[in-house]
N, C-alpha and C positions, 0 to 999 in steps of 0.2 A: 383617363380613357381606358388604359390597360386594365384597371380594376373593374370597370364596367364590363369589359369583354370577358374577364375571368368569371365574374358572377353569372353572366349569360351562359357561358359554357357549362357551369355547374348545374344551372337550372335545366339546360338542354339534356344533360346526362340523366338527371332524375326523370325527365319526361320520357326519354327513350326506355329507361328501365321499366317505367310504369306501363308503357305500351307493349313491351315484351311480355310483361306479366299478364296483361289483358289478352294478348294473342294466345298465350299458353292456356288460359281458361277457355277460350273459344275452341281451341284445338281439342281440349279434353272433352268438350261437349260433342263435337263432330265425330271424333274417332273412338270415343269410349274412354272413360276415366282410367280403367284398369290398364289398358294398353299404354296410355300416356305415362302412367306411374312407373311401369316397367322400364320404359325407355329412359325416363328421368333417372331412375335408380342406376341403370347401366351407365349413363353418362356421368353421374356423380361419382360412381366407383372408379371409372377411368381418370376422372379429374383428380381424385384423391391420390391415386398412384402417381400421376404426373406431378402433383404437388410435393409428394414425398421425395421423388427423385430430383426434382428441381431444387428443393430445399437443401438436400444433402450436397448437391453440386454447388449451390450458393455458399454454403458453409465452407466448403473446401476452397473455393475461389477467394472468399474473404480472408481466409487464413493465409493463403499464398500472397495476397495483395498487401496485407498488413504485417506480415512477419518481419519485414525489415524495419518496421516502426517500433518493434518491441525493445525492451531494455537490453543493453549489451550484457556481456558475460558478467556474472556476479563478481564483485571485487573483494570478497572475503570468503573463507571456508564455510562459515555458517550460512552465508547467502547462497552458496552452491547447494547446501543441504536443503534449503527452502525451495530452490528451483527443482531439486529432485522430488521433494514432497509434492510440489505443484504438478509435476509431470505425472507422478503416480496417480494422484487424485483425478487429474483430467482424463487419464487413460481409463481408470475404473468407471468413473461417471459417464465418460463418452461411450464406452462399450455398452453399459446398461441403457443409456439413452438410445443408441442405435438399435439395439435388440428390441426394446419395448416399442419404439416408434415404428419400426419395420413390421413387427407383429400386429400393431394396431391398424396400420394402413392395409396390411395384407388381409386381415380379417374383414375389414370394411369392404374390400374388393371381393373376396371369396364368398362371403356369406351375405351378399346383397339380396334383397327381397326379389325373388323370381316367381313367386306364387306356387312353387313346387315343394316348399318345405315350411315347417312351422317352427316357432321359437321353442327352445328348450330352456326351462327355468332351473338353474342350479342353485339351490338354496344355501348350502353350507358344507364345508369339509374341514375338519380339525387338522388333517394332515397338511392341506394346502395352507391353512392359516399359520401353522408352525413353520413351514418352509419359507413363505414369503415375509415372515416376520423375523425369523432367526438369521437368515443369510444376510439381509441388509444390516441388521443390528451388529453382526460380527464384522462386516466390512467397514461400517462406520466407526466401530470401536477401534479397529486397527488404524484407520486414518487419523482419528483423534489422538491415539497414543503416539503416533509419529509426530504430530503437531506439538503435543505437550512436551515430548522429549526435546525438540528443537527450541521450544520456548524456555524450558528450564535451563538450557545450555546458555542462551544469550543473557538470561537474567541471573545466572549463578554468580558466585564470587569470582571476580576477575583475577587473572594471574598476578603474582606479586610484582612482576616487572612492568605491569601495565601503566601507561601514562594516564593520569586522571585529568579530565577536562570537564568543566562545568558549562552547561548550556541552559540559558534561561530565556523563555519566551515572553515577549511583551507586545502589545499592540503598537506597531505591526512589524517587528523585526526580532532578530535573535541576538542575545548578548553571550559572548563566549569568554570564560575566565580560565586562566592557567595559573598553577602555583608557581612561585618564583624559585629562587635558589634554595629556599628551605624545604622545598618539595611538599608543602602542605597548604591547603586552601584555608583562608581565614574564615571566621564566623560571619554570618549575615543576619541582619535583623530587618524585617520588612518595614518596621516603623522608622527606619533611618533612610529609606529610599528618597532620593532627591535627584531629579533629572539634571540639575545644574552641575552637581559635583559628586553624586553618589548613586549611580544608576542601579546598583544591586543592593544597596543598603548595607555596605560593608561596615562592620563594627570596628571603628578606629581604635578601640581599647584593646583589640587583639593584635599583637605585634606581627602575627603571621600574615596580616593583610598588607603589610608594608611593601612587599615585593610582588604581590599578585598582579597579574597582567589581564586586562579586559580588552577584548577585541570587539568594539561596538559595531563594526561593519558586517558582522555575521559571518566572518571568515574563520574557519577552523583549520589549523595546520596539524597534521599527524604524520608519523613516520611509517613508511612501508615495512611490513613484516613485524611490527611491534604492536602488541595488544593495546587497545584504547578503551578506557572505562569512562562512559559518559554519566555525569551526575546531572539529572534533568529536573528543572523546576519552572515555575511560571510567576510572573510579577502581578498578573491581573486575572485573566480568564483562563479557561482550559485551552491549551494549545496541544500540538502533537508533533514530536520530532520525527519526521519522515525521512528515511535514508534509502531511496529507491534503488540505488546502485549497489547497496549492501543488503537489500531486501529486509529492512528492519524499520520498525516504528515503535514509539513509546509515548504515552500521554505525558504532557507537562501540566501538572495540576497545582494550583495555588495552595501553599501550605503543606504540600507533600513532596518528598524527594523520591524520584524513581531513578533506576539505573539500568543500563545495559552495556555490554562490551562486545567488541569485535576486533579482528585483526586484519587490517587492509593489506592486500597482496598485490595490488596493481597501482603504480604511481599515476598521477594525473597526466604526466607526459606520455606514458605508455598507453593510457586509455585513449588519448588523442589519436594515436596511431591505429589502435584496434578499431575505433569507431570511424576513422578517416575524417574526423571533425577537429580542425585545429582550434576551435573555440570551445571544446568540451570542458565541462567542469562538473565535479561531483556536487549534487544538489542537496541542500537541507530544506525540505518542504514542510509546511504546516499542514498536517493531514486532518485537522479538526477545524470546522468553520468557527472562526473566532471574532467575526465582526466585518464591517464594511470594507476594511483594508486587507482582508484575508488573502486575496489574490496576489498581493504584493509581498507577502511575508516569505522571503526566500533568503537562504544563506548558502554558502559554498564550503566545500571541504577541499583542501589542498593536500594530497598524499605525496610525500616527497622523501628523499633520502635523509638519513640521520644528519649528514653534513649540511644539507640545505635547511633542515629544521633548526639545527643549532645556530646557523647564521641568521635565520629569521628571528629566532628567540632573542639572540644577543642584541638585535636592533630595536627590540620592544622596550618601552618605558613603563615602569610600574604605575598602576593607576593612582596610587597614593601621591605620586609626584604631581604637583600642581592642583591636586584636589584636597590633600591633607598634608601640608608642608610640615606640620608639627608632629607627624607620625614618628614614633621611635623606630629605630632600626630593627629589622626582623632577625631572629636567630638564624644562622646559616648552618646547614647540616654538615657533618664531618666530610662527607663526600658530596660536594656541591654538584658534581656531574651525574650523580645517580638519578635514575628515573623516579618519578613520583610513585609511591607505593599505592596499590589499589586499596581502597578503604581508609586512606589516610586523611581524607577530606573532613573538615569540621564545619558543618553548616547548621546554623540555628534558625529555625523558622518560628520565632517567638510570636 
């Protein structure tokens, strides 16, 4: 019944609009078309000005309403730089938008057809062409240069003391691998992948795989204030490691290893206080549509102190245990407490 009423109302609206249009035609005949056009132009000019003012007011109100729904403070230095870049870009484009739209609507109002002026046709001006081409080009070049600088920073070689963590996407969850006491990730071979006992295709002939740890629940633990290098890959289709609270993302491509690094500066517990949300967690999102279960592909990051990280790591069992009981013991580095060195991973995508 409600659907019938809605359809009836829509038909009624179209009938009313049609009748208004017919009434306007009759008025034009009775009062003279020229006079009616002048009145219509004046009304449209005022409506355009009102539309502009109401539109700007709406933009402001939407900003004030949704500002509390924005992401909290960036949790790493490079994230803050991206926020700064976003702010500058928004200010520059916002000012340009405001000036151009205000000029557009003002011209529509000021130069409405009144019958007292004629159109002026301005064919060409080399000076104007140079001005409105050069200025936007320079502005865009500066914004792009800022973006490239930040991009090169997060994809550059990580600091030597960085913790190396491998994250691999699969439909539809994340697999996270840590090097063991030897501080080195073992080789992988996609031909050895087996969901029963080798989810990442670890090469059991490589002794460095003996102590590697795989967190299959998509939970990544990192130390606050310590650089983290992510070694990113995919088991099947293209995924994308999205770290919204760190303002970063990187494609996970089958057969290709990609990397990025960052330094978390706010622990998960501190962020719960900042956001006033006791259930807050840093999220690992998949920012690339990867199939029907894409919506559920979500991991978490736990940013904690070195002491808490060491305690968690000590409680983890190497993946080889129970999956490859004949695996030879892995060589242990001289300083087993040393952090994994950036670039020390050995990954083979044969």
